[in-house]
N, C-alpha and C positions, 0 to 999 in steps of 0.2 A: 704848690700844684694848683693849676687853674682847671676847673671843670665846668662844663655847661650841661644842664640837665634838660633833656627832651622827654616829655611824657607822651606815650603812645597808647591809644586805646585799640591795640591790636595784639597779636600774640596768641596765647594759648586759649583764650576765650572762656576762662574760668573766673566766677564771682572773684684773718690770715696770720700768720705767725706760727709759733711752735705749739705742739699739743700740750694739753693740760697734764701736769704730773706733779708728784710730791716734791720734785726738785726745783720746780718753778718758784721764783720769788713771789711773796704775797703781794697782791694788788692793794694799793692804798685806797681806802674808802672814806667817806664822810663819817663823822662821829655818829654813833647810833641814834642820838637825839635828833639828827638831821636826816636820817635815812627813811625812805618810804617803802623799802623792799624787805622789811624784816618780818612781816606777818605772812603766814602761809596763805597763799591765794586760793580761791576756789574757781573752778573752771566748769561752768554749766553748759556753755555754748562757745568753746574756745576757738572754733574756726570761723566765727563771725567776728571780723575785726572792724570795729566802727570808730576806733580812736582817731580823731581828726589830725593828730600830730604824727600818725604812722599810717598813711593812707594806702597800705598794701592791697586792700581789697577793692579799692576804687580804681586801681590801675592794673593793667595786665602786663605792661612793660614800661621800663624807664631806661633811657639811654643817656649816659654821661660821657661827654667828650672833652678833651683838654690836653694839656701837656704837663710833664714833670721833667724839668731840665730840657733836654732835647729829645725826649721820648714822647711820641704821640700816644695818648691813652684813650681807650674806649672801654667803658663799663656797661654791661647790659644786665639788668635785673628783670627777670620774668617770673610772674606768678604762674606756677604750674597747676594743672587740673588734678591735683591729688592731695590726699590727706595722709600724714604719717602719724601713727599712734605711738606715743612714748610713755613708758611707765616711769613714774616718779612718785616717791613717798606713798606707794600703794595705790596710786591713781593711774588710770589709763587716760591720757590726755591727747586728744586729736590736735595736730598742728597743721597749719597751712605750710606749703612748701614753695619756696622761691629759688630760682637759680640765679647765681651771680657769676658772670663771665667777665674776666678782665683780659684786655689785649694791650700789648705794647708794640708800637710800630707794626701793627697788623698781625702779630704773632700771639697765640694764646699764652697767657701767663698763669691763669688760675680759673678753675671752674669749681663752684661750690653749690651745694644744695643746703639752704638755710631753713630752719624750722621755727615757726612763731605761733603763739597762742595768745588770745586775749582773756584775761581774768574777768570775773564778774564785776569788779570795780572799774573796769575800762582800761586798766594797765595792760601793756603788751609785754610778753615774756619771750626771751630767746632760749630755745631748747636745744640748740646745737647746730652743727654743720658737718657735712661730708665734704672734704676739700681734696681737690687734685691740683697740685702745683706742677707747672711745666717749665722746662728749660730748653730753649731752642726748639720749641714746638713738640717736645717729647715729654711724656709723664715722668716726673722726677721723684715725687714723694707725695704723701698725704698729710704732711705736717699741718696742724691747725684743726684737724678733725676732732670733734668731741660730741658727746651726747649726754644730755641731762639724765640723771638717774644712774648713769654708768661712770661718767668721768667727773661728776660734780653736780651741783644744783643748776637749775635754769637761772638766767639773769633777767631782771627787769630792764627792757630796752627803752620803754617809754612809759612814764607814769600816766595815770588817767588825766590828771590836771597838773601839768608841770608848772613850776614857778618861773617867772621871768628871770 
């Protein structure tokens, strides 16, 4: 797939797959000795995302265009002006909300609201997503929807200091 990313400083004006279940195969991870996501993170100011490798708070919208096979793709990621509070391990954690919209040949394929928070060490965590999948422009299902604390733990999407 070839995608080109265009960053826009416009938009809202604010600073996919199946759902998780017990029948899903376990995801392979690095050995515990090499993992950076095993300690319980603390979230004092989770909606201030300053991690330079995950610049969601610096952009209000990103547009990616390209092709996959003979399908023309367009992805739009927009930072929304809202905070979603998610309960996890007895904590109430505020998350920033971004909207991901995917189009194929001009028709909507997916719209998702994604939830992210930055831990005190600078790592960014993915707390879930509300997904709507479309077929021929009509809502077909919500496969891929999950929420940390309800369907499993959040996942570290970007370490504070990733290794090359």
